[in-house]
C-alpha positions in Angstrom: 0.1 0.1 0.0 1.5 3.5 -0.9 2.2 5.9 1.7 1.9 9.7 1.4 5.0 11.4 0.0 7.1 11.9 3.1 10.3 10.5 1.4 12.9 12.8 2.8 11.9 12.5 6.5 12.0 8.6 6.1 15.4 9.0 4.4 16.6 11.2 7.3 15.2 8.8 9.8 16.7 5.8 8.0 20.2 7.4 8.1 19.9 8.0 11.6 18.9 4.7 12.5 21.9 3.0 10.4 24.5 5.8 11.4 24.9 6.5 7.7 25.8 10.1 6.6 23.1 11.5 4.5 24.0 11.9 0.5 23.1 15.5 -0.1 22.1 14.9 -3.8 19.7 12.2 -2.7 18.3 14.2 0.0 17.7 17.0 -2.5 16.0 14.9 -5.0 13.7 13.3 -2.4 12.7 16.8 -1.1 11.8 17.7 -4.5 9.7 14.7 -4.8 7.9 15.4 -1.6 6.7 18.8 -3.2 5.2 17.3 -6.1 1.1 17.3 -5.8 0.7 14.7 -8.2 3.3 12.0 -7.2 0.5 9.9 -5.4 -1.6 9.8 -8.5 0.6 9.5 -11.4 3.9 8.2 -10.0 7.4 9.7 -10.4 10.9 8.7 -11.5 13.6 9.8 -9.1 16.4 11.4 -11.1 19.6 10.2 -9.2 21.9 10.2 -12.2 25.5 11.4 -11.6 26.0 13.4 -14.7 23.8 16.3 -16.3 24.6 18.5 -13.6 26.1 21.9 -13.8 27.5 21.7 -10.3 28.9 18.3 -9.7 27.0 16.1 -7.2 28.1 13.5 -4.7 27.6 10.2 -6.7 25.5 7.5 -5.3 27.3 4.7 -3.6 26.5 0.9 -2.8 25.9 2.2 0.9 23.6 5.1 0.0 21.4 2.7 -2.3 21.0 0.4 0.6 19.4 3.3 2.6 17.7 4.5 -0.3 15.7 1.2 -1.1 14.9 1.0 2.6 13.1 4.3 2.2 11.4 3.2 -1.1 10.1 0.1 0.2 6.6 1.3 0.7 6.7 4.0 -1.9 4.5 2.5 -4.4 4.3 6.2 -6.4 7.9 5.6 -7.3 7.6 4.1 -10.7 11.1 5.0 -12.1 14.5 5.0 -10.9 17.6 6.8 -12.9 20.9 5.8 -11.2 23.0 6.3 -14.2 26.9 7.4 -14.2 27.0 6.7 -10.6 29.5 4.3 -8.2 27.2 1.3 -7.8 29.4 -1.9 -7.9 28.2 -5.9 -7.7 27.3 -5.3 -4.1 24.7 -2.3 -5.3 23.6 -5.0 -7.7 22.9 -7.1 -5.1 20.7 -4.6 -3.2 18.9 -3.9 -6.6 18.4 -7.3 -7.1 16.6 -7.8 -3.5 14.4 -4.6 -4.1 13.4 -6.1 -7.9 12.3 -9.3 -6.1 10.2 -7.6 -3.3 8.9 -4.5 -5.5 5.9 -4.6 -7.7 5.5 -1.0 -9.0 8.8 0.0 -10.2 8.6 0.0 -14.0 11.7 1.8 -15.1 15.4 1.4 -14.1 18.3 3.0 -15.3 21.7 1.7 -14.4 23.9 2.7 -17.3 27.6 3.5 -16.6 28.0 2.2 -13.2 30.7 -0.7 -12.1 28.6 -3.5 -12.3 30.1 -6.8 -13.3 29.2 -10.5 -14.3 28.2 -11.4 -10.7 25.9 -8.4 -10.2 24.4 -9.0 -14.0 23.8 -12.5 -12.7 21.9 -11.2 -9.5 19.8 -8.7 -11.4 18.8 -11.1 -14.2 17.7 -13.7 -11.7 15.5 -11.1 -9.8 13.7 -10.5 -13.2 13.1 -14.4 -13.3 10.2 -13.4 -10.7 9.7 -9.7 -10.9 6.6 -8.7 -12.9 6.7 -4.8 -12.9 9.9 -3.8 -14.5 9.4 -2.9 -18.4 12.5 -1.3 -19.0 16.2 -1.8 -18.1 19.2 0.0 -19.1 22.5 -1.8 -18.2 24.5 0.2 -20.8 28.3 0.6 -20.3 28.4 -1.8 -17.4 31.4 -4.2 -18.1 29.1 -7.3 -17.4 30.9 -9.4 -20.1 30.1 -12.4 -22.3 28.6 -14.3 -19.0 26.8 -11.6 -17.6 25.2 -11.3 -21.1 24.2 -14.9 -21.1 22.3 -14.4 -17.9 19.9 -11.6 -19.5 19.6 -14.0 -22.4 18.6 -16.8 -20.2 16.1 -14.4 -18.5 14.4 -13.5 -21.5 13.1 -17.0 -21.9 11.2 -16.7 -18.8 10.5 -13.2 -18.2 7.4 -12.0 -20.0 7.0 -8.5 -18.8 10.2 -6.8 -19.8 9.8 -4.4 -23.0 13.0 -2.8 -23.4 16.5 -3.9 -22.4 19.6 -2.1 -23.0 22.9 -4.2 -23.1 24.9 -1.8 -25.3 28.7 -1.3 -24.6 28.6 -3.9 -22.0 31.3 -6.1 -23.6 28.8 -9.0 -24.4 30.3 -11.6 -26.9 29.2 -14.0 -29.9 27.7 -16.6 -27.1 25.6 -13.9 -25.6 24.4 -12.5 -29.1 23.3 -16.0 -30.3 21.4 -17.0 -26.9 19.8 -13.5 -27.0 18.6 -14.3 -30.9 17.2 -18.0 -29.8 15.5 -16.1 -26.7 13.7 -14.1 -28.8 12.2 -16.4 -31.2 10.1 -17.5 -28.1 9.8 -14.3 -26.1 6.7 -12.3 -27.2 7.1 -9.2 -24.9 10.4 -7.6 -25.5 9.7 -4.6 -28.0 13.5 -3.0 -28.1 16.9 -4.1 -27.6 20.2 -2.5 -27.8 23.2 -4.9 -28.7 25.7 -2.2 -29.6 29.3 -2.6 -29.7 29.7 -6.6 -28.7 33.2 -7.9 -28.7 33.5 -10.5 -31.4 36.4 -12.9 -32.0 36.1 -13.4 -35.8 34.7 -11.5 -39.0 32.4 -14.5 -40.0 29.2 -12.7 -38.8 27.6 -15.7 -37.1 25.6 -13.5 -34.9 24.2 -11.7 -37.8 22.9 -14.7 -39.1 21.5 -15.9 -36.0 19.6 -12.6 -35.4 18.3 -12.6 -39.1 16.8 -16.0 -38.5 15.1 -14.8 -35.2 13.5 -11.8 -37.2 11.9 -14.4 -39.4 9.9 -15.6 -36.6 9.7 -12.7 -34.0 6.5 -10.5 -34.4 7.0 -8.4 -31.4 10.3 -6.6 -31.6 10.0 -3.0 -32.8 13.5 -1.6 -32.1 16.9 -3.0 -32.7 20.1 -1.6 -32.5 23.1 -3.6 -33.9 26.1 -0.7 -34.0 29.5 -1.7 -34.1 28.9 -5.0 -35.0 31.6 -5.3 -37.7 28.9 -5.9 -40.3 29.3 -6.4 -43.9 27.3 -6.6 -46.8 26.9 -10.3 -46.3 25.3 -9.7 -43.0 23.3 -7.0 -44.6 21.8 -9.3 -46.9 20.9 -11.8 -44.4 18.9 -9.3 -42.5 17.1 -7.8 -45.5 16.2 -11.4 -46.4 14.5 -11.9 -42.9 12.9 -8.5 -43.0 11.0 -9.2 -46.1 9.2 -11.7 -43.9 9.0 -9.6 -40.9 6.1 -6.9 -40.4 6.8 -5.6 -36.8 10.3 -3.9 -36.9 10.0 -0.1 -37.1 13.6 1.1 -36.0 16.7 -0.6 -37.4 20.2 0.8 -36.3 23.1 -0.4 -38.4 25.7 2.5 -37.5 29.4 2.3 -37.3 29.5 -0.9 -39.4 31.4 -1.9 -42.7 28.5 -1.4 -45.1 29.2 -0.3 -48.7 27.0 0.6 -51.4 26.5 -3.2 -52.0 25.0 -3.5 -48.9 23.0 -0.6 -49.2 21.5 -2.2 -52.5 20.0 -4.9 -50.7 18.4 -2.2 -48.0 16.9 -0.3 -51.2 14.9 -3.2 -52.3 13.9 -4.0 -48.8 12.4 -0.3 -48.7 10.7 -0.8 -51.9 8.8 -3.7 -50.3 8.6 -3.1 -46.6 5.6 -1.4 -45.0 6.6 -1.0 -41.3 10.3 0.4 -41.1 10.4 4.0 -40.0 13.7 4.7 -38.8 17.1 3.5 -40.4 20.5 4.7 -38.9 23.3 4.1 -41.3 25.5 6.6 -39.6 29.3 6.0 -39.9 29.4 3.3 -42.7 30.6 4.1 -46.3 27.7 3.9 -48.7 29.1 6.5 -50.8 27.0 8.4 -53.7 26.1 4.9 -55.1 24.3 3.9 -52.0 22.7 7.4 -51.7 21.4 6.9 -55.2 19.8 3.2 -54.3 18.5 4.9 -51.3 17.0 7.7 -53.2 15.3 5.6 -55.9 13.7 3.3 -53.3 12.3 6.2 -51.2 11.0 8.4 -54.3 9.2 5.8 -55.8 7.9 2.9 -53.8 8.6 3.4 -50.1 5.9 5.6 -48.1 6.6 4.5 -44.6 10.1 5.7 -43.9 10.2 8.7 -41.6 13.9 9.3 -40.5 17.1 8.4 -42.3 20.6 8.9 -41.0 23.6 8.9 -43.5 26.0 10.7 -41.2 29.8 10.2 -42.2 29.2 8.1 -45.3 31.8 9.6 -47.6 28.8 11.0 -49.8 29.4 13.8 -52.2 27.1 16.7 -53.4 25.6 14.3 -56.1 24.2 11.6 -53.5 23.1 14.5 -51.2 21.3 16.1 -53.9 19.4 13.0 -54.7 18.4 12.4 -51.2 17.3 16.2 -51.1 15.0 15.7 -54.1 13.6 12.8 -52.5 12.0 14.9 -49.8 10.2 16.9 -52.4 8.1 13.9 -53.7 8.2 11.8 -50.4 6.3 13.7 -47.9 6.5 11.1 -45.2 10.3 11.2 -44.9 10.5 13.8 -42.3 13.9 13.6 -40.5 17.5 13.4 -42.4 20.8 13.7 -41.0 23.9 14.3 -43.4 26.6 16.1 -41.5 30.0 14.4 -41.9 29.9 13.9 -45.7 31.2 16.2 -48.6 28.9 19.3 -48.5 29.9 21.0 -51.6 27.9 23.9 -53.2 25.2 21.9 -54.5 24.5 20.1 -51.3 24.4 23.1 -49.4 21.9 24.9 -51.9 19.6 21.9 -51.9 19.3 21.3 -48.3 19.1 25.0 -47.8 16.1 25.3 -50.2 14.3 22.6 -48.0 14.6 24.4 -45.1 13.7 27.6 -46.5 10.4 26.5 -48.1 9.7 24.7 -44.6 9.8 21.3 -46.2 12.6 20.1 -43.6 12.4 21.5 -40.1 15.6 22.7 -38.3 14.9 20.1 -35.4 14.7 17.3 -38.1 17.8 17.6 -39.5 21.8 18.0 -38.3 22.4 21.1 -40.4 21.5 24.8 -40.6 22.1 27.1 -43.3 23.9 30.4 -43.2 25.4 32.7 -45.8 29.0 34.1 -46.5 29.6 36.6 -49.3 26.4 35.5 -50.8 27.6 31.9 -50.6 25.2 29.3 -48.9 26.8 27.0 -46.4 26.1 24.4 -43.7 26.7 24.0 -40.4 26.4 21.5 -38.0 23.6 21.2 -35.4 23.8 18.7 -32.4 20.8 16.6 -33.5 20.6 12.9 -34.6 19.2 9.5 -34.2 21.6 9.2 -30.9 20.9 12.5 -29.4 19.8 11.0 -26.4 21.5 7.8 -26.0 23.9 8.6 -23.2 22.1 11.6 -21.3 18.5 12.9 -21.0 17.5 16.3 -20.9 16.6 17.4 -17.1 13.3 19.0 -18.2 10.4 17.8 -20.8 11.5 20.8 -23.2 12.6 18.4 -25.7 9.7 16.4 -27.4 10.5 12.7 -28.2 9.9 11.9 -31.7 11.7 10.1 -34.5 15.0 11.7 -33.7 15.1 10.1 -30.2 15.0 6.1 -30.1 12.6 4.6 -27.5 15.5 3.1 -25.5 16.3 6.7 -24.5 13.4 8.8 -23.6 10.3 7.7 -25.4 7.9 6.1 -23.0 7.1 2.6 -22.9 3.2 3.5 -23.4 4.3 4.8 -26.9 4.0 1.3 -28.1 
């Protein structure tokens, strides 16, 4: 049963009882929560992330966490807990695991970039075998390794509540990727997963083949991140073959791979037939002008579902960029496009300046902004992109979630 919002007095009381010094950062956040008039009706996420502060804050330690979960034991109105960028270790993971086993209201848990290892991952994954409330878990940047990832893969065979799982930058390996793909052939609950930057022992793309096989039968996954997988054209072809049979995936992240124009040819053919894909991230590959032409042809003639496209840093010259700009004049569905890091010659600058000038391309839907010097149109970079909030989230609600922001970052689970 929920109690009235008196988190801070309870926190002070528990600290005194345990002879534990108060963490002024936690105390301030709890005081702010107690002043929230809607906390008991709408729920609240306690934002205790150690970054995103103009003034440095004392980061949350394992001991601080022990006191905090004691306070939250009866606080059913706390539905989210953001503990990113703190000093939590496997001991803190044990505390979190016990809390997850006892708690039935927490829906969102962000543990990204702490110091949780393999044993901590095992404890959290085991707690999720029985937990039926958590829908979004971020483990990003914790070096849980391949074995730690295997524990989460096993959890996915049992858990039927979790909808979003972020294991990016966690040093998972080939075994974990294959086990996760196998688990997702059976799991019908998970809607978004981040598997970016695994540590792969070979160039054979075995993991991509298994993920492609999973996509043939999985009908619930809508967001898939496969950045930094050393994927080549062979892997892209396998994925495209599978996605011809998949009608659920809406967001495909293939950033930072080894994809060339030959691989994009398969993506172009997929886009001509696919009716569900809405966001495609090809950032930091090498598709060049030929790849841009393949995408342009598909988007101009056959595809009317893609909303966002990133071709940042792909060695595309003015010819390819102008072709993509012309697509936006005929394809009204495509609203977000990101092009910075390519060869922005005069023709490209003029083409995108005209799109922005007539209002076809909004400034918050691209990563360039036009300006003039001595009558010549140039483009400057904006800090926008598909990964804009991958490692941080705005502290206010000023930034509305949209196609530019992956659901694993700031879009609520209810968006699905």
